[in-house]
C-alpha positions as CSV (number, residue, x, y, z in Angstrom):
1,M,104.5,64.6,115.6
2,A,105.1,66.1,119.3
3,F,106.1,69.3,118.0
4,R,103.1,70.1,116.8
5,K,101.0,69.2,120.0
6,Q,103.3,71.9,121.8
7,E,102.8,74.2,118.9
8,L,106.5,75.0,119.4
9,D,107.8,78.5,117.9
10,Q,110.9,76.8,116.6
11,L,111.0,74.6,113.6
12,S,114.2,72.6,112.2
13,G,114.9,70.4,109.1
14,T,116.3,70.2,105.5
15,V,114.3,71.8,102.5
16,E,112.5,69.0,100.9
17,E,111.2,70.8,97.9
18,V,110.4,74.7,96.6
19,V,106.6,74.7,95.9
20,F,106.7,78.1,95.3
21,A,109.2,81.1,95.0
22,N,108.9,84.9,94.0
23,P,112.6,86.2,93.4
24,D,111.5,89.9,93.9
25,T,109.9,89.7,97.6
26,G,111.7,86.8,99.0
27,F,108.4,85.4,99.7
28,A,108.2,81.3,99.6
29,V,106.6,78.1,100.2
30,V,108.4,75.0,100.8
31,D,108.1,71.7,101.9
32,L,110.2,71.3,105.0
33,D,111.6,67.5,106.2
34,A,111.6,68.1,110.0
35,E,112.7,65.1,111.8
36,G,111.0,63.0,108.9
37,T,107.8,64.7,109.0
38,L,106.8,66.9,105.8
39,I,105.4,70.2,106.7
40,S,104.6,73.5,104.7
41,A,106.6,76.7,105.3
42,V,105.9,80.0,104.2
43,G,106.9,83.3,104.5
44,E,110.1,85.8,103.7
45,M,112.9,83.2,102.9
46,P,114.8,84.7,99.9
47,G,116.6,82.9,97.9
48,I,115.7,79.4,99.6
49,S,116.2,76.5,97.7
50,Q,115.9,72.7,98.2
51,G,118.7,70.5,100.6
52,E,119.2,73.8,103.0
53,E,119.3,73.4,106.1
54,V,117.2,76.0,107.9
55,T,115.7,77.0,111.7
56,L,112.6,78.6,111.3
57,R,110.6,81.0,114.1
58,G,106.8,81.2,113.3
59,R,103.9,79.8,114.5
60,F,101.2,77.1,113.1
61,T,98.2,78.1,111.5
62,Q,95.3,76.6,110.0
63,H,94.9,77.6,106.0
64,P,91.0,77.3,105.1
65,V,92.4,75.2,101.7
66,Y,95.4,74.4,102.6
67,G,95.1,72.8,105.9
68,E,98.1,73.4,108.4
69,Q,101.0,75.7,107.7
70,F,104.3,77.3,109.4
71,K,104.0,80.9,108.9
72,V,107.9,81.8,109.0
73,E,108.8,84.8,110.8
74,L,112.4,84.3,110.8
75,C,114.6,81.7,108.5
76,T,118.0,81.0,110.1
77,R,120.0,79.1,107.2
78,T,123.3,77.2,106.8
79,L,124.4,75.7,103.6
80,P,123.8,71.7,103.7
81,S,127.2,70.1,104.7
82,T,126.5,66.2,104.1
83,S,127.3,65.0,100.2
84,K,123.8,63.6,99.9
85,A,122.4,67.3,101.1
86,I,124.8,69.2,99.1
87,E,124.0,66.7,96.2
88,K,120.2,67.5,96.2
89,Y,120.6,71.3,96.9
90,L,122.7,71.5,93.5
91,A,120.6,69.8,91.6
92,G,117.7,71.8,92.0
93,G,118.8,74.6,90.2
94,V,120.4,76.7,92.3
95,I,123.3,77.7,89.9
96,K,122.3,77.2,86.8
97,G,123.7,75.5,84.3
98,I,124.3,72.8,86.9
99,G,121.9,69.9,87.2
100,P,121.2,66.7,88.9
101,K,124.0,65.0,86.5
102,L,126.9,67.3,87.0
103,A,125.8,67.8,90.8
104,R,126.4,63.7,91.0
105,Q,129.7,64.5,89.7
106,L,130.3,66.9,91.6
107,V,129.8,65.7,94.9
108,E,131.4,62.4,94.0
109,H,134.8,64.3,93.1
110,F,134.7,66.2,96.6
111,G,132.6,64.8,98.8
112,D,131.1,67.1,102.0
113,D,133.7,69.9,101.0
114,T,131.6,70.4,97.6
115,L,130.4,74.1,98.6
116,L,133.6,75.0,100.4
117,V,135.6,74.3,97.3
118,M,133.1,76.3,95.4
119,D,133.4,79.2,97.1
120,Q,137.1,79.3,98.1
121,E,139.0,77.7,95.0
122,P,136.4,77.4,92.3
123,Q,139.5,76.7,90.0
124,R,139.5,73.1,91.2
125,L,136.3,72.6,89.2
126,L,138.0,72.1,86.5
127,E,139.2,68.8,87.8
128,I,135.5,67.6,86.8
129,K,135.4,66.5,83.0
130,G,132.9,68.5,81.0
131,I,133.9,71.7,82.7
132,S,135.9,74.1,80.4
133,Q,137.4,77.3,82.1
134,Q,134.6,79.2,79.7
135,K,132.0,77.0,81.6
136,L,133.4,77.9,84.8
137,D,133.4,81.5,84.5
138,G,129.5,81.4,83.5
139,F,129.4,79.6,87.5
140,L,131.8,82.1,88.7
141,E,129.3,85.2,89.2
142,Q,126.4,82.8,90.0
143,F,128.6,81.2,93.1
144,R,129.7,84.8,94.1
145,Q,125.5,85.8,94.4
146,V,124.4,82.7,96.0
147,F,127.4,82.5,98.8
148,G,126.8,86.4,99.0
149,V,123.4,86.2,100.0
150,Q,123.9,82.9,101.8
151,S,126.6,84.7,103.8
152,L,124.5,88.2,104.5
153,L,121.6,86.1,105.9
154,L,123.9,84.6,108.1
155,L,125.3,87.9,109.4
156,L,122.0,89.4,109.6
157,T,119.4,86.9,110.8
158,P,120.5,86.9,114.4
159,Y,119.7,90.7,114.9
160,G,116.3,90.3,114.0
161,V,117.0,91.6,110.5
162,G,114.1,90.7,107.7
163,S,114.8,88.7,104.6
164,A,113.5,91.1,102.5
165,Q,115.7,93.7,103.9
166,A,118.5,91.6,103.2
167,V,118.1,90.6,99.8
168,S,117.5,94.8,99.1
169,L,120.9,95.5,101.0
170,F,122.8,92.8,98.9
171,K,120.8,94.0,95.9
172,A,122.9,97.8,96.7
173,Y,126.0,96.7,97.8
174,G,126.4,93.2,95.6
175,E,128.9,90.7,97.2
176,M,130.6,93.5,98.9
177,A,127.7,93.5,101.3
178,V,128.9,91.5,104.2
179,T,132.3,93.9,103.7
180,L,130.9,96.8,103.8
181,L,128.3,96.1,106.7
182,K,131.1,94.6,109.2
183,K,132.8,98.0,108.6
184,N,130.0,100.1,108.8
185,P,126.5,98.2,109.7
186,Y,124.8,102.0,109.8
187,L,124.3,101.4,106.1
188,A,121.4,99.4,106.7
189,C,119.9,102.5,108.5
190,D,119.1,104.2,105.0
191,P,115.2,104.6,104.4
192,R,115.6,102.3,101.0
193,F,116.5,99.4,103.7
194,G,114.3,100.3,106.7
195,V,116.7,98.8,109.8
196,P,116.0,100.1,113.0
197,F,119.0,102.2,114.0
198,P,119.1,100.4,117.4
199,T,119.1,97.2,115.2
200,C,122.4,98.7,113.6
201,D,123.7,99.6,116.6
202,A,123.4,96.1,118.2
203,M,125.3,95.3,115.0
204,A,128.1,97.7,115.5
205,K,128.7,96.5,119.3
206,A,128.7,92.9,117.9
207,F,131.6,94.0,115.6
208,G,133.1,95.9,117.8
209,L,132.9,99.8,116.7
210,P,133.2,102.7,119.1
211,P,130.2,104.4,120.2
212,D,131.7,107.7,119.7
213,G,132.9,106.5,115.7
214,K,132.1,109.2,112.7
215,E,129.6,106.6,111.1
216,R,127.7,105.8,114.2
217,L,127.9,109.7,115.1
218,T,126.3,110.5,111.8
219,A,124.0,107.6,111.1
220,G,122.3,108.9,114.6
221,L,121.9,112.4,113.1
222,K,120.2,111.2,109.5
223,Y,118.3,108.5,111.6
224,T,116.8,111.5,113.5
225,L,116.0,113.3,110.5
226,S,114.4,110.5,108.7
227,H,112.4,109.3,111.8
228,N,110.8,112.9,111.7
229,L,109.8,112.9,108.6
230,Q,107.2,110.4,109.3
231,N,105.8,113.4,111.5
232,G,105.6,115.5,108.3
233,H,109.1,117.6,109.4
234,T,111.4,118.1,106.3
235,A,113.8,119.8,108.5
236,L,114.6,120.5,112.3
237,P,116.1,123.3,113.9
238,K,119.9,122.9,114.5
239,D,119.6,122.7,118.5
240,R,116.5,120.3,118.5
241,L,118.3,117.9,116.5
242,V,121.8,117.7,117.9
243,A,119.5,117.5,121.6
244,T,117.1,114.6,120.2
245,A,120.4,112.9,118.0
246,A,122.8,113.3,121.5
247,K,120.0,111.2,123.6
248,L,119.6,108.8,120.8
249,L,123.1,108.5,120.8
250,D,124.2,108.8,124.7
251,Q,126.6,111.3,123.6
252,P,127.2,114.5,124.9
253,P,125.8,117.2,122.5
254,D,129.3,118.8,122.0
255,T,130.3,115.4,120.4
256,V,127.4,115.3,118.1
257,E,127.6,119.1,117.7
258,Q,131.1,118.3,116.1
259,A,130.0,115.0,113.9
260,L,127.0,117.3,112.5
261,D,129.4,120.2,111.5
262,A,131.6,117.2,109.5
263,A,128.6,115.8,108.1
264,L,127.6,119.4,106.4
265,E,131.3,120.0,105.3
266,E,131.0,116.4,103.2
267,E,127.4,117.5,102.2
268,Q,125.7,114.7,103.4
269,L,123.7,116.8,105.7
270,C,122.5,120.7,104.5
271,R,122.1,123.7,106.4
272,C,119.5,126.5,105.9
273,D,120.5,130.1,107.4
274,L,117.1,131.9,106.9
275,G,116.4,133.1,110.1
276,R,116.6,129.7,112.4
277,E,119.0,127.4,111.7
278,T,117.9,124.3,110.6
279,I,119.1,120.5,109.1
280,S,117.7,118.6,106.7
281,L,118.1,115.0,104.7
282,P,119.6,116.6,101.1
283,E,116.8,115.3,99.3
284,Y,114.5,117.7,101.2
285,F,116.4,120.3,101.3
286,L,116.8,120.4,97.4
287,A,113.1,119.4,96.7
288,E,111.9,122.3,98.8
289,Q,115.0,124.7,97.1
290,Y,113.7,123.5,93.9
291,I,110.0,124.6,94.4
292,A,110.9,127.8,96.0
293,A,112.8,128.6,92.8
294,R,110.4,127.4,90.3
295,I,107.2,129.1,91.8
296,A,109.3,132.6,92.0
297,G,110.1,132.2,88.7
298,M,106.9,131.5,87.4
299,L,105.4,134.3,89.1
300,R,108.0,136.7,87.9
301,V,107.0,135.9,83.6
302,E,104.4,139.1,82.9
303,L,101.2,138.0,81.5
304,E,99.0,139.9,79.8
305,P,95.1,138.8,79.5
306,P,93.0,138.0,76.4
307,R,91.0,141.5,75.5
308,G,87.0,140.9,76.4
309,L,88.0,139.0,79.4
310,E,85.2,140.9,81.8
311,Q,82.6,140.4,79.1
312,A,83.2,136.5,78.2
313,V,83.2,135.8,82.0
314,D,79.4,138.0,82.2
315,A,78.9,135.9,79.4
316,W,79.2,132.6,81.2
317,E,77.3,133.5,84.1
318,E,74.2,134.3,81.7
319,A,74.9,131.3,79.7
320,H,75.0,129.0,83.8
321,G,72.3,131.2,85.2
322,I,74.6,132.4,88.2
323,R,76.2,135.5,89.4
324,Y,79.5,135.3,90.4
325,E,80.2,137.5,94.3
326,A,83.3,139.7,93.8
327,L,86.3,137.4,95.4
328,Q,84.7,134.3,92.7
329,R,85.2,137.1,89.6
330,R,88.5,138.2,91.0
331,A,89.7,134.5,90.7
332,I,88.8,133.7,87.5
333,L,90.2,136.6,86.1
334,D,93.7,136.0,88.0
335,C,94.3,132.8,86.6
336,F,95.0,134.6,83.3
337,S,97.5,136.9,85.0
338,W,99.8,135.3,87.3
339,G,102.0,131.9,86.2
340,V,100.6,130.8,89.8
341,L,97.0,131.0,91.4
342,I,95.8,129.0,94.7
343,L,92.1,129.2,95.5
344,T,90.9,128.1,98.9
345,G,88.0,128.0,100.8
346,G,85.8,125.5,102.6
347,P,82.6,123.8,101.8
348,G,79.7,125.8,100.5
349,T,81.8,128.6,99.5
350,G,81.9,128.1,95.7
351,K,84.9,126.5,94.6
352,T,83.3,124.0,92.2
353,T,81.5,126.8,90.3
354,T,84.5,129.2,90.7
355,L,86.9,126.7,89.0
356,N,84.3,125.6,86.3
357,G,84.1,128.7,84.9
358,M,88.0,129.5,85.2
359,L,88.0,125.9,83.3
360,D,85.6,126.6,80.5
361,L,87.3,130.1,79.9
362,L,90.9,129.1,79.8
363,E,89.6,126.5,77.1
364,E,87.8,129.3,75.4
365,Q,91.0,130.8,74.9
366,G,92.9,127.7,73.2
367,Y,94.7,127.1,76.8
368,A,95.1,123.2,76.8
369,L,94.3,121.7,80.2
370,A,95.6,119.2,82.4
371,L,93.2,118.4,86.0
372,C,94.8,116.0,88.7
373,A,94.8,115.1,92.2
374,P,96.6,113.0,94.5
375,T,94.3,110.5,95.1
376,G,92.5,108.1,93.1
377,R,89.1,108.8,95.0
378,A,90.4,112.8,94.6
379,A,90.7,112.1,90.8
380,K,87.6,110.2,90.5
381,R,85.8,113.2,92.1
382,M,87.8,116.2,90.3
383,S,86.0,114.2,87.1
384,E,82.7,114.2,88.2
385,I,82.5,117.9,89.1
386,T,84.5,119.3,86.1
387,H,83.2,117.0,83.3
388,R,86.5,116.7,82.1
389,D,89.3,113.8,82.5
390,A,91.5,114.0,86.1
391,K,93.9,111.7,86.8
392,T,96.1,111.4,89.9
393,V,99.3,113.6,89.8
394,H,101.3,110.0,89.6
395,R,99.4,109.0,86.5
396,L,99.4,112.5,85.3
397,L,103.2,112.7,85.8
398,E,103.9,108.8,84.0
399,V,105.1,107.3,87.4
400,D,108.2,104.9,86.6
401,Y,109.2,102.2,89.6
402,D,112.1,99.8,89.1
403,G,110.9,98.4,92.8
404,E,113.6,100.4,94.7
405,L,113.9,103.7,93.0
406,L,110.8,106.0,91.8
407,S,110.8,108.5,89.0
408,F,108.8,110.0,86.4
409,R,108.6,110.3,82.6
410,R,107.5,113.4,82.7
411,N,109.8,116.1,83.7
412,E,112.3,118.8,82.6
413,K,113.7,117.1,79.3
414,N,109.7,115.6,79.0
415,P,107.5,118.0,80.1
416,L,103.9,117.9,80.1
417,K,102.3,119.2,76.9
418,A,99.5,120.9,78.6
419,D,99.5,124.8,79.0
420,V,97.7,125.0,82.6
421,V,97.8,122.1,85.0
422,V,95.2,122.2,88.0
423,V,95.6,120.4,91.4
424,D,92.4,119.6,93.3
425,E,93.0,118.9,97.0
426,V,96.4,120.4,96.9
427,S,96.9,120.3,101.1
428,M,97.7,116.4,100.7
429,V,100.5,117.2,98.1
430,D,103.5,116.7,99.8
431,T,106.7,118.1,99.5
432,L,108.6,115.9,96.9
433,L,105.4,115.3,95.1
434,M,105.2,119.1,94.4
435,E,108.4,118.9,93.6
436,A,108.0,116.2,90.7
437,L,105.0,117.9,89.6
438,L,106.7,121.4,89.3
439,R,109.5,119.8,87.2
440,G,106.8,118.0,84.9
441,I,105.3,121.5,83.9
442,K,106.8,123.2,80.6
443,P,108.9,126.4,80.8
444,N,106.2,128.8,80.5
445,G,103.3,126.6,81.9
446,R,100.8,127.7,84.6
447,L,99.5,126.1,88.0
448,I,96.1,126.2,89.5
449,L,96.3,124.9,93.3
450,V,92.7,124.4,95.0
451,G,92.1,123.2,98.3
452,D,91.2,123.6,101.7
453,Y,94.1,124.4,104.4
454,H,91.8,123.4,107.2
455,Q,92.1,120.2,106.0
456,L,94.8,117.9,107.9
457,P,98.2,118.5,106.2
458,S,99.7,115.7,103.7
459,V,100.3,112.3,105.4
460,G,104.0,112.9,103.6
461,A,106.7,115.3,104.4
462,G,105.9,118.9,104.3
463,N,103.5,121.5,104.6
464,V,103.3,122.8,101.0
465,L,99.9,124.5,100.9
466,W,100.4,126.6,104.2
467,D,103.7,127.7,103.1
468,L,102.6,128.8,100.3
469,L,99.7,130.6,101.7
470,Q,102.2,132.2,104.3
471,Q,103.6,134.3,100.9
472,Q,101.4,137.4,100.4
473,A,103.6,137.4,97.1
474,I,101.8,134.4,95.8
475,P,98.4,135.4,94.1
476,T,96.0,133.7,96.4
477,V,91.8,134.1,96.5
478,R,89.9,132.8,99.7
479,L,86.4,132.2,99.1
480,T,84.8,132.7,102.4
481,Q,81.1,133.7,102.0
482,V,79.0,130.5,102.4
483,F,76.1,130.5,99.6
484,R,72.3,130.2,100.2
485,Q,71.8,126.6,98.9
486,A,75.2,125.2,100.8
487,A,74.0,127.0,104.4
488,K,70.6,125.0,104.0
489,S,73.1,121.8,104.9
490,R,73.9,121.8,108.8
491,I,76.8,119.6,107.5
492,I,78.4,122.5,106.3
493,T,76.9,125.5,108.5
494,N,78.5,123.0,111.5
495,A,81.9,122.6,109.4
496,H,82.2,126.1,109.1
497,A,81.4,126.3,113.2
498,V,83.9,124.0,114.0
499,V,86.7,126.0,111.8
500,A,86.0,128.8,113.8
501,G,86.2,127.2,117.2
502,E,82.1,126.5,117.8
503,M,80.5,123.6,119.2
504,P,78.2,122.5,116.0
505,D,74.3,122.3,116.7
506,L,73.5,119.2,118.0
507,S,69.6,119.6,118.4
508,R,68.0,117.4,116.3
509,Q,64.9,120.2,115.4
510,G,64.8,120.3,111.4
511,A,67.9,118.1,111.1
512,E,67.8,116.3,107.9
513,D,71.6,115.2,106.9
514,F,73.4,116.1,110.7
515,F,72.9,114.1,114.1
516,F,74.3,113.3,117.1
517,L,73.4,110.5,119.0
518,K,74.9,110.6,122.7
519,Q,76.5,106.7,123.9
520,L,79.0,107.3,126.6
521,N,79.6,103.6,126.6
522,Q,82.3,102.2,124.1
523,P,81.1,98.9,123.2
524,L,77.1,100.2,123.1
525,A,78.7,103.2,121.4
526,A,80.7,100.8,118.8
527,Q,77.5,98.7,118.2
528,L,75.4,101.7,117.4
529,V,78.1,102.7,114.7
530,A,78.4,99.2,113.5
531,D,74.3,99.1,113.7
532,L,73.9,102.5,111.9
533,A,76.2,101.8,109.1
534,A,75.3,98.0,108.0
535,R,71.4,98.6,108.7
536,R,69.8,101.9,109.9
537,L,70.9,104.3,107.4
538,P,71.0,102.3,104.4
539,R,67.3,101.3,105.5
540,A,66.2,104.9,106.2
541,Y,68.0,106.9,103.5
542,D,68.0,104.4,100.5
543,L,71.8,104.1,100.4
544,D,74.1,100.9,100.1
545,A,76.0,100.2,102.7
546,M,79.1,99.2,101.0
547,E,79.7,101.9,98.2
548,Q,77.8,105.0,100.1
549,V,77.9,104.7,103.7
550,Q,81.9,104.8,105.8
551,V,82.8,104.7,109.2
552,L,85.7,107.1,110.0
553,C,87.5,106.9,113.2
554,P,90.0,109.0,114.8
555,Q,92.0,106.0,116.0
556,R,92.9,102.6,114.8
557,K,93.0,100.7,118.5
558,G,90.4,100.6,121.0
559,T,86.5,99.5,121.4
560,V,85.7,101.8,118.8
561,G,88.4,102.3,116.5
562,T,89.0,100.8,113.1
563,A,90.1,97.5,113.7
564,Q,87.2,96.7,115.8
565,L,84.8,98.2,114.2
566,N,85.9,96.7,110.8
567,T,85.2,92.8,112.5
568,M,81.9,93.8,113.6
569,L,80.9,95.2,109.9
570,Q,82.5,92.5,108.2
571,N,80.1,90.2,110.4
572,L,77.2,92.2,109.2
573,L,78.0,93.1,106.0
574,N,79.3,90.1,104.3
575,P,78.9,87.2,106.8
576,P,80.7,83.9,106.4
577,D,79.3,81.9,103.1
578,P,80.3,78.4,101.9
579,S,80.0,79.8,98.3
580,K,82.4,82.7,99.2
581,G,85.9,82.2,98.9
582,E,88.2,83.2,102.0
583,F,92.0,83.5,102.7
584,Q,94.0,85.1,105.8
585,S,96.7,87.5,105.1
586,M,98.3,89.9,108.3
587,G,95.9,88.9,110.8
588,Y,92.9,89.6,108.8
589,L,90.6,87.3,107.2
590,Y,89.0,88.3,103.4
591,R,86.3,86.8,101.8
592,E,84.4,87.6,98.7
593,R,82.6,90.8,98.8
594,D,84.8,92.7,101.5
595,K,85.6,96.2,101.3
596,V,89.1,96.5,101.3
597,M,91.9,99.6,101.2
598,Q,95.0,99.6,99.7
599,T,97.8,100.6,102.5
600,K,100.8,101.6,100.5
601,N,101.6,103.1,97.3
602,N,102.5,100.1,94.8
603,Y,103.3,101.5,91.5
604,N,103.4,98.5,89.8
605,I,99.8,96.7,90.1
606,P,98.4,96.4,86.9
607,W,94.7,97.0,86.8
608,K,91.9,97.1,83.9
609,R,88.8,99.4,83.2
610,G,87.3,98.3,80.6
611,Q,89.3,98.5,77.3
612,E,91.8,100.9,79.4
613,D,94.6,99.2,80.8
614,G,97.1,101.2,83.3
615,E,99.3,100.3,86.5
616,G,99.1,101.7,90.2
617,I,97.1,101.2,93.1
618,F,97.6,103.7,95.9
619,N,97.6,104.5,99.3
620,G,94.1,104.9,100.6
621,D,92.2,104.0,97.4
622,I,89.0,101.6,98.4
623,G,87.8,98.4,96.5
624,I,85.6,95.7,96.8
625,I,86.8,91.9,96.6
626,R,85.2,90.6,93.4
627,M,87.0,86.9,93.3
628,I,89.3,84.9,95.0
629,D,90.6,81.7,93.5
630,P,92.1,79.5,96.1
631,G,94.2,77.4,93.6
632,S,95.8,80.4,91.5
633,K,96.2,82.0,95.2
634,T,94.6,85.3,94.0
635,A,92.0,88.2,94.3
636,A,90.2,89.9,92.0
637,I,90.0,93.6,93.2
638,D,87.5,96.2,92.0
639,F,88.6,99.8,92.6
640,D,86.1,102.1,90.9
641,G,86.1,100.2,87.8
642,R,89.9,99.7,87.6
643,I,90.3,95.5,88.0
644,A,93.2,94.6,89.7
645,Y,94.6,91.1,90.2
646,Y,96.3,90.6,93.8
647,T,98.1,87.2,94.9
648,F,97.7,86.5,98.5
649,Q,101.0,87.1,99.3
650,M,100.2,90.9,98.2
651,A,97.2,91.1,100.4
652,A,99.8,92.4,103.2
653,E,99.0,95.5,101.6
654,L,95.3,95.5,101.8
655,E,93.2,95.9,105.4
656,L,89.4,95.8,105.8
657,A,87.7,99.1,105.2
658,Y,83.9,99.2,106.1
659,A,86.1,101.6,109.3
660,I,88.9,103.5,108.3
661,T,90.8,106.3,110.0
662,V,89.9,109.6,109.0
663,H,93.4,110.9,107.7
664,K,92.8,107.7,105.5
665,S,89.8,109.3,104.3
666,Q,91.3,112.7,102.9
667,G,90.7,113.5,99.0
668,S,87.3,111.3,99.4
669,E,83.3,112.0,99.6
670,F,80.7,109.5,100.7
671,D,77.1,109.8,100.9
672,A,76.9,108.7,104.3
673,V,79.4,109.2,107.0
674,V,79.4,107.5,110.7
675,M,82.2,109.0,113.1
676,P,82.4,107.6,116.9
677,I,83.6,110.5,119.0
678,L,84.9,109.4,122.8
679,G,87.5,107.7,124.3
680,G,90.8,107.7,122.7
681,Y,94.3,109.4,123.1
682,D,94.2,113.4,123.1
683,K,96.4,113.7,120.5
684,L,94.1,112.4,118.2
685,Y,91.3,114.7,119.0
686,Y,91.6,118.1,117.1
687,R,90.0,120.4,115.6
688,N,90.9,119.9,112.2
689,L,90.8,116.1,112.3
690,L,87.0,116.6,113.0
691,Y,86.4,119.2,110.4
692,T,88.0,117.0,107.9
693,A,86.2,114.0,109.0
694,M,82.7,116.4,108.7
695,T,83.5,117.7,105.1
696,R,83.9,114.4,104.3
697,A,80.1,113.6,104.2
698,K,77.6,114.8,101.2
699,R,74.3,113.6,102.0
700,L,74.1,112.5,105.4
701,L,76.5,113.2,108.9
702,V,76.2,111.0,112.3
703,L,78.4,111.7,114.9
704,V,78.1,108.9,117.9
705,G,79.6,109.5,121.3
706,D,80.6,112.1,124.1
707,P,79.6,115.9,123.8
708,G,82.1,116.3,126.4
709,R,84.5,114.7,124.0
710,L,83.6,116.5,121.2
711,R,83.4,119.8,122.9
712,F,87.4,119.2,123.6
713,M,88.1,118.3,120.1
714,V,86.6,121.6,118.7
715,E,88.3,123.5,121.3
716,N,91.6,121.5,121.0
717,N,93.0,123.7,118.0
718,R,96.7,121.8,117.7
719,K,97.9,122.8,114.7
720,S,100.0,120.3,112.8
721,V,103.4,122.4,113.5
722,R,105.5,121.2,111.0
723,F,109.2,122.2,110.4
724,T,110.0,123.0,106.7
725,N,112.6,125.4,104.8
726,L,110.1,126.1,101.6
727,G,108.6,129.3,103.4
728,R,111.7,130.5,104.2
729,L,113.3,129.7,101.1
730,L,110.0,130.9,99.0
731,G,110.3,134.2,100.9
732,A,114.1,134.6,99.7
733,Y,113.8,134.2,96.2
734,L,110.5,136.3,95.8
735,E,112.7,139.1,97.4
736,S,115.7,138.7,95.4
């Protein structure tokens, strides 16, 4: 037991038993015989079988239920080499049709060479009584898969490539994966596999490939473009792309530019020559091209407004006891005249009242409507304010995801039945999602886009709303007047001040819904934020701390970042209790009643809400853990009434959500918001991030921190400059 006392991060042994294995993700739990001691190991070990000899790298952890385990971060494996180990390996069912009896016969006949014979001379298996040619043919495909995965793992593991990535590569390239990767390791740079360029570079160097080879130069250009998708760019100016890729590749710009020309000639990359020359990955260029062409086409259709429309608006106003101002009325009339309409404006400017008038009058005229928003919480809010069913864009388009390829059942061949599709919070819609939405609208369908262009842009690549708003040919109504009732809210008036580059009013005189509490000490500020969210605000305003109060932060790290505040708030709001189930995942300790957030789109998680069944939990969805069952290793999570069951392994897609970043809050509203503003990186403290955070609060907003840092945030009007082709393409289509 010496290795336990020394807490070694490396463990070698033979797999005694595979306790659990998920073939889709590669996650496994195994019992490992290490120097005669049986140790439980958990982690990504795809296709692992009993009898295999492995070297594991990771760390020992203490599971609250299962005791000591070795958490695997890297698994290096070799096929068993002794007769005894080979028999156990084959008897474990690694190859369908070979059980304990046949495994014994094979080992008795071929001894230590059994696996070598199966790999290189499979026809010799006919020497075994009971194996016919037909049976052998049935084995061959499985042989190739088993030995192919093993060979691929042996090739990639020394370079730190994860097991899940290796499995994805094998699924894509099959038994040729090793051969293809040795010839061109940069195939692994594809976003489907997510292997970093430097890792592929290390493999290429080991394989003796030249640093100025065509494959490397092309891969460097593609990787540069792919990496910049994370910064929101769907394209890069040619000069910037060449300079950045040349630095990555450590090659002369002229050499890189020649490779770029070749990639463009082969249509591996796309060029846009409208104005400044930009380069894109084909998927994004074609998406922007389709968006531009479709919107231009929708605007060319001449629509005849119904007779008596003005009188119908008058009747609606009388029935609802309101009087529209000029721009609101114009928006309602325009939705009957154009195939595409943008309605934009800040809080308190009457977007909701205008939208409801539109929807009622469209339905009165017999139009079938479909309402949607980018996130689940935004769709729920849209349902509440319109009193109509609203779905996420993904649900509306009926997303179909097979684990690798994302598609939608609603498309040109199977369009939505709705005459008018209305999208709220459209600032969050990225390029690929907008393309999918437009493909799902029937040829004579109409589109109404509602949003606030001062909000943060989409998390995904593109700047769709902003690009559309730059085109004067697209009918747009910008609501600017803050109505009297809304003007009583200091949240709204201060939000508009921030947009205008002015400091919010920090005085507490007459304050009812907006407060600023000065605290320059970061640890004390963190304590104050936690105390406000967990105790003071719920007590003073009769709020549910879990359901109605949300802490928003500009950053994740640091004393006033989400990570630290989540730990503090979990201890205050959901402390340890013997009656609550617990489990650990990815550095988080989760327990029943914890508030959690999904951190990536998962299209295949089933959920149930009453009698309704569905699939998909998406990035930014917030839920409460209702049940943890250590026996089945599952947790039931309530996402606004949708109950989804997660295995402990799936919890890698979760994080605590007592405190979340402002980016993750897009599309949501909370009764009360508490936000720390002090310290941190300058690039994370800018005007429209502050504005987005402020407009998430419905009833109460409390800012805590440094007035000077707040002023910096207001004055830092750093717009997220995103390189895209959409605006230029759309302009060209509209002019043609």
